[in-house]
C-alpha positions in Angstrom: -20.4 16.2 1.7 -23.5 14.0 2.1 -22.7 12.3 -1.2 -19.1 11.8 -0.1 -20.3 10.0 3.0 -21.9 7.5 0.7 -18.9 7.3 -1.6 -16.3 6.7 1.1 -17.5 3.2 2.1 -17.7 2.2 -1.6 -14.1 3.5 -2.2 -13.0 1.5 0.9 -14.7 -1.7 -0.4 -13.1 -1.2 -3.8 -9.6 -0.7 -2.3 -10.2 -3.8 -0.1 -10.4 -5.9 -3.2 -7.3 -4.3 -4.7 -5.3 -4.5 -1.5 -6.3 -8.2 -1.0 -4.9 -9.0 -4.5 -1.8 -6.9 -3.7 -1.0 -8.4 -0.3 -2.1 -12.0 -0.6 1.3 -12.9 -2.1 3.2 -12.2 1.1 1.7 -14.7 3.5 1.2 -17.3 0.7 4.6 -16.7 -0.9 5.8 -20.3 -0.4 2.4 -21.6 -1.5 2.5 -19.8 -4.9 6.1 -20.8 -5.3 5.3 -24.5 -4.8 2.3 -24.4 -7.0 4.3 -22.9 -9.9 7.4 -25.0 -9.3 9.7 -22.0 -8.6 11.6 -21.0 -5.5 11.1 -18.1 -3.1 13.9 -16.1 -4.7 12.1 -16.2 -8.1 9.0 -15.0 -6.5 10.9 -12.2 -4.7 12.2 -11.1 -8.1 8.7 -10.9 -9.5 7.7 -8.7 -6.5 10.7 -6.5 -7.2 9.6 -6.2 -10.9 6.0 -5.4 -9.7 7.3 -2.6 -7.5 9.6 -1.2 -10.2 6.8 -1.1 -12.7 4.7 0.6 -10.1 7.0 3.6 -10.8 5.0 4.1 -14.0 2.1 5.1 -11.9 2.9 8.9 -12.1 2.8 8.8 -15.9 -0.7 7.3 -15.9 -2.2 8.7 -12.7 -1.2 12.2 -13.7 -3.8 11.9 -16.4 -6.3 12.6 -13.6 -4.9 16.1 -13.4 -5.4 16.5 -17.1 -8.5 14.5 -18.0 -10.5 14.5 -14.8 -10.5 12.3 -11.7 -13.1 9.9 -13.2 -10.7 8.9 -16.0 -8.0 7.8 -13.6 -10.5 6.1 -11.3 -11.8 4.0 -14.2 -8.4 3.3 -15.9 -7.0 1.7 -12.7 -9.8 -0.9 -12.2 -9.7 -1.7 -16.0 -6.0 -2.7 -15.7 -6.6 -4.6 -12.5 -9.4 -6.7 -14.1 -7.3 -7.5 -17.1 -4.4 -8.6 -14.9 -6.6 -10.9 -12.8 -8.2 -12.4 -15.9 -4.8 -13.4 -17.3 -4.3 -16.1 -14.6 -7.8 -17.4 -15.2 -7.0 -18.2 -18.8 -3.2 -18.8 -18.5 -2.3 -20.3 -15.1 1.5 -20.2 -15.4 4.4 -18.4 -13.7 4.7 -15.9 -16.5 1.0 -15.1 -16.4 1.1 -14.7 -12.6 4.1 -12.3 -12.9 2.3 -10.2 -15.5 -0.9 -10.3 -13.5 0.8 -9.1 -10.4 2.3 -6.2 -12.4 -1.0 -5.2 -14.0 -3.1 -5.5 -10.9 -0.6 -3.4 -9.0 -0.3 -0.8 -11.7 -4.1 -0.6 -11.8 -4.1 0.0 -8.0 -1.4 2.6 -8.3 -3.5 4.5 -10.8 -6.7 4.3 -8.9 -5.4 5.2 -5.5 -3.8 8.6 -6.2 -6.7 9.6 -8.5 -9.1 8.8 -5.6 -6.9 10.6 -3.1 -6.8 13.7 -5.4 -10.6 13.4 -5.8 -11.0 13.6 -2.0 -8.3 16.3 -1.8 -10.5 18.4 -4.1 -13.6 18.0 -2.0 -12.5 17.6 1.7 -11.0 20.6 3.7 -7.4 19.9 4.8 -8.3 20.1 8.5 -10.7 17.1 8.0 -8.8 15.3 5.3 -6.9 13.0 7.7 -10.3 11.4 8.8 -11.5 11.0 5.2 -8.3 9.5 4.0 -8.1 7.2 7.0 -11.6 5.8 6.2 -10.4 4.7 2.8 -7.2 3.3 4.3 -9.2 0.9 6.4 -9.1 -1.2 3.2 -5.5 -2.3 4.0 -6.6 -3.8 7.3 -9.9 -5.2 5.9 -7.8 -7.0 3.2 -5.9 -8.8 6.0 -9.0 -9.4 8.3 -11.4 -10.5 5.6 -9.7 -10.8 2.2 -6.6 -12.8 2.9 -8.3 -15.3 5.2 -10.9 -15.8 2.5 -8.1 -16.3 -0.1 -6.4 -18.8 2.3 -9.7 -20.7 2.6 -10.2 -21.1 -1.1 -6.5 -21.7 -1.9 -6.5 -24.6 0.6 -9.5 -26.2 -1.1 -9.0 -25.3 -4.8 -5.3 -24.6 -5.3 -3.1 -21.6 -5.8 -5.0 -20.0 -8.7 -8.4 -20.1 -7.0 -8.5 -16.4 -6.1 -8.2 -15.1 -9.6 -11.7 -15.8 -11.0 -13.2 -14.1 -8.0 -10.9 -11.1 -8.4 -11.8 -10.8 -12.0 -15.5 -10.7 -11.2 -15.0 -8.1 -8.4 -13.0 -6.0 -10.8 -15.8 -5.9 -13.3 -18.3 -5.0 -10.6 -16.0 -2.2 -9.5 -15.9 -0.7 -13.0 -19.7 -0.8 -13.1 -20.1 0.8 -9.7 -17.7 3.7 -10.5 -19.4 4.4 -13.8 -22.7 4.9 -12.0 -21.4 6.7 -9.0 -18.8 9.2 -10.1 -19.8 12.7 -11.4 -19.1 13.5 -15.0 -16.2 15.9 -15.5 -15.1 17.9 -18.6 -11.7 17.1 -19.8 -10.8 20.8 -19.8 -11.5 21.0 -16.1 -8.0 19.8 -15.2 -5.8 20.6 -18.2 -2.3 21.0 -16.8 0.3 19.5 -19.0 2.0 16.3 -18.0 5.6 17.6 -18.0 4.7 20.9 -16.3 3.3 18.9 -13.3 6.3 16.6 -13.3 8.7 19.5 -13.3 6.8 21.2 -10.5 7.1 18.0 -8.3 10.7 17.2 -9.2 12.0 20.8 -8.5 10.1 21.3 -5.2 12.4 20.3 -2.3 9.7 19.8 0.3 7.8 17.5 -2.1 10.9 15.5 -2.8 11.7 15.2 0.9 8.1 14.2 1.6 8.2 11.5 -1.1 11.3 10.0 0.4 9.6 9.6 3.7 7.2 7.0 2.2 10.0 5.4 0.2 12.2 4.7 3.3 9.4 3.8 5.6 8.0 1.3 3.0 11.5 -0.2 2.6 11.7 -0.7 6.3 8.3 -2.4 6.3 9.0 -4.6 3.2 12.1 -6.3 4.6 9.8 -7.6 7.4 6.6 -7.9 5.3 8.1 -10.2 2.7 9.7 -12.6 5.1 7.2 -12.8 8.0 5.3 -15.7 6.5 8.5 -17.6 5.9 9.7 -16.8 9.4 6.5 -18.0 11.0 6.6 -21.2 8.9 10.3 -21.9 9.7 10.1 -21.0 13.4 6.8 -22.5 14.3 5.7 -24.7 11.4 2.5 -22.7 10.7 0.6 -24.0 7.7 -1.7 -22.3 5.3 -4.8 -21.9 7.5 -2.6 -20.6 10.4 -0.8 -18.2 8.2 -4.2 -16.8 7.2 -5.0 -16.4 10.8 -1.7 -14.6 11.4 -2.7 -12.3 8.5 -6.0 -11.5 10.3 -4.0 -10.5 13.5 -1.9 -8.2 11.3 -5.1 -6.8 9.7 -6.5 -6.1 13.2 -3.3 -4.2 14.1 -3.6 -2.1 10.9 -7.3 -1.4 11.6 -6.1 0.0 14.9 -3.4 2.1 13.2 -6.0 3.5 10.7 -8.4 4.2 13.6 -5.7 6.1 15.5 -5.1 8.3 12.4 -8.8 9.0 12.1 -8.9 9.9 15.7 -5.7 11.8 16.2 -3.8 12.8 13.0 -5.9 15.9 12.4 -5.5 17.0 16.0 -1.8 16.2 16.4 -0.9 17.7 13.0 0.1 15.3 10.2 3.9 15.8 10.3 4.0 15.3 14.1 1.9 12.1 13.7 4.3 10.8 11.0 7.4 11.4 13.3 5.8 9.7 16.2 4.8 6.7 14.0 8.3 6.3 12.7 9.8 6.2 16.2 7.2 3.8 17.5 7.7 1.5 14.5 11.4 1.4 15.1 10.9 0.4 18.7 8.5 -2.3 17.6 11.0 -3.7 15.0 13.7 -3.9 17.7 11.3 -5.8 19.9 10.3 -8.4 17.3 13.3 -10.8 17.7 12.8 -10.9 21.5 9.0 -11.3 21.3 9.4 -13.8 18.5 10.6 -16.6 20.8 7.1 -18.0 21.0 4.2 -18.1 18.6 2.1 -15.8 20.7 5.0 -13.4 21.2 5.7 -13.3 17.5 2.1 -12.4 16.7 2.1 -9.7 19.4 5.3 -8.3 17.9 3.8 -8.3 14.4 0.8 -6.5 15.8 2.9 -3.7 17.3 5.0 -3.5 14.1 2.1 -3.2 11.8 -0.1 -0.9 13.9 2.8 1.6 14.1 3.6 1.3 10.4 0.0 1.8 9.4 -0.3 4.9 11.6 2.8 6.3 10.0 1.8 5.6 6.4 -1.8 6.7 6.7 -0.6 10.0 8.3 1.7 10.6 5.4 -1.0 10.5 2.8 -3.2 13.5 4.0 0.0 15.4 4.7 1.2 15.0 1.1 -2.2 16.0 -0.4 -1.5 19.6 0.6 2.1 19.9 -0.4 1.4 20.8 -4.0 -2.4 21.4 -4.5 -1.8 22.6 -8.1 -0.5 19.2 -9.1 -2.2 17.1 -6.5 -2.9 13.9 -8.4 0.6 13.9 -9.9 2.2 14.3 -6.5 0.1 11.6 -5.0 1.0 9.3 -7.9 4.7 10.0 -7.2 4.0 9.2 -3.5 2.5 5.8 -4.5 5.6 5.3 -6.8 7.9 6.2 -3.9 6.2 3.5 -1.8 6.5 1.1 -4.7 10.2 1.8 -5.1 10.7 1.4 -1.4 9.1 -2.1 -1.7 11.3 -2.8 -4.7 14.3 -2.0 -2.6 13.2 -4.1 0.3 12.0 -7.1 -1.6 15.4 -8.5 -2.8 17.0 -7.4 0.5 14.6 -9.4 2.6 15.6 -13.0 1.7 19.3 -12.1 1.7 19.1 -10.4 5.1 17.0 -13.4 6.5 20.0 -15.6 5.7 21.8 -13.8 8.5 18.8 -14.3 10.9 15.7 -12.4 11.7 17.3 -10.0 14.1 19.3 -8.6 11.2 16.1 -8.0 9.3 14.6 -6.1 12.2 17.8 -4.0 12.7 17.9 -3.0 9.0 14.2 -1.9 9.2 15.2 0.5 12.0 18.0 2.0 9.8 15.6 2.7 7.0 13.1 4.3 9.4 16.0 6.6 10.5 16.4 7.8 6.9 12.6 8.6 6.9 12.9 10.7 10.0 15.7 12.7 8.4 13.6 13.3 5.4 10.7 14.4 7.5 13.0 16.9 9.2 14.2 18.2 5.8 10.6 18.6 4.6 9.7 20.6 7.7 12.6 23.0 7.1 11.5 23.8 3.6 7.7 23.9 4.0 5.8 27.1 4.4 3.5 27.3 7.4 0.3 25.4 6.8 -2.7 24.0 8.6 -2.0 21.1 10.9 
């Protein structure tokens, strides 16, 4: 456990880099579109493709169940670094599209492999805290990473983040090679299709996976459009959008902190249910609070803190649903989140055409689906620790 205390901050820093690359597209969507000479709809289609390709994650991350956690935790950063380097040498719309796909796929391989690594080593009754520490990377991306990206984009153009991301990817690979314990390939030798069949025929696992899918769809319809909404409603420019991202990052930091403090005590399923209900209330409040700039930022704070609490509570809950295929199930969980975003991304611009209140109302509907899935999972799950 002492060694894990040293590893957790490093895992968090690595994931902060990955999450910055993943999330910077949202607040600067219009900036990337203008820089590449395309419209927002073209960018939303790229994000849809990125999310769909994320569904390949289970095929690659499941190798962590077969060849050891180290293999998956190195394969992901390798793909991330390759993707970021593409834009450095080929700064075009096509290269950016491919880079977003590769960097996201790398993240979707690394994350479940790391979560399975922690699941192997941290008792379930303390796992909510351990997972929450690494999930601080989401908020740190918004508090530190995205404002930094806004700063360098404003001074050096839309492609300025990618040389830095490439360098950080290389440093990540070097750090993991030194830090991770060596594992024999025979240590986790379950066959790919056996694990897939185990996941896809287990009703509680399927219900649990759909919780993340529906919740991420609800989040994406707001997430994709919030930068455009702030720009349209209040004329916020690049620096201000970066500041808005920092506000959202602080809210997510609060959500992750709440999980670290309470999820293990409340019980993970109960925490997920409370989070979904609170997020729905926050979504309903957004159009009313969004009549002023300050109100809009307060509304986004409430929306993101409740979503983050929900999502981070889901992860430790899912690590114990199928311990015999842990990395495979966590990869499916990441894929479910990705497919949820793929569903939400093309819906968001279309819904925004009817006004932002419609966007918020549809987010509530998807959260309702997630609550139904949580109820279904609870009915089919054998008694387990909280």
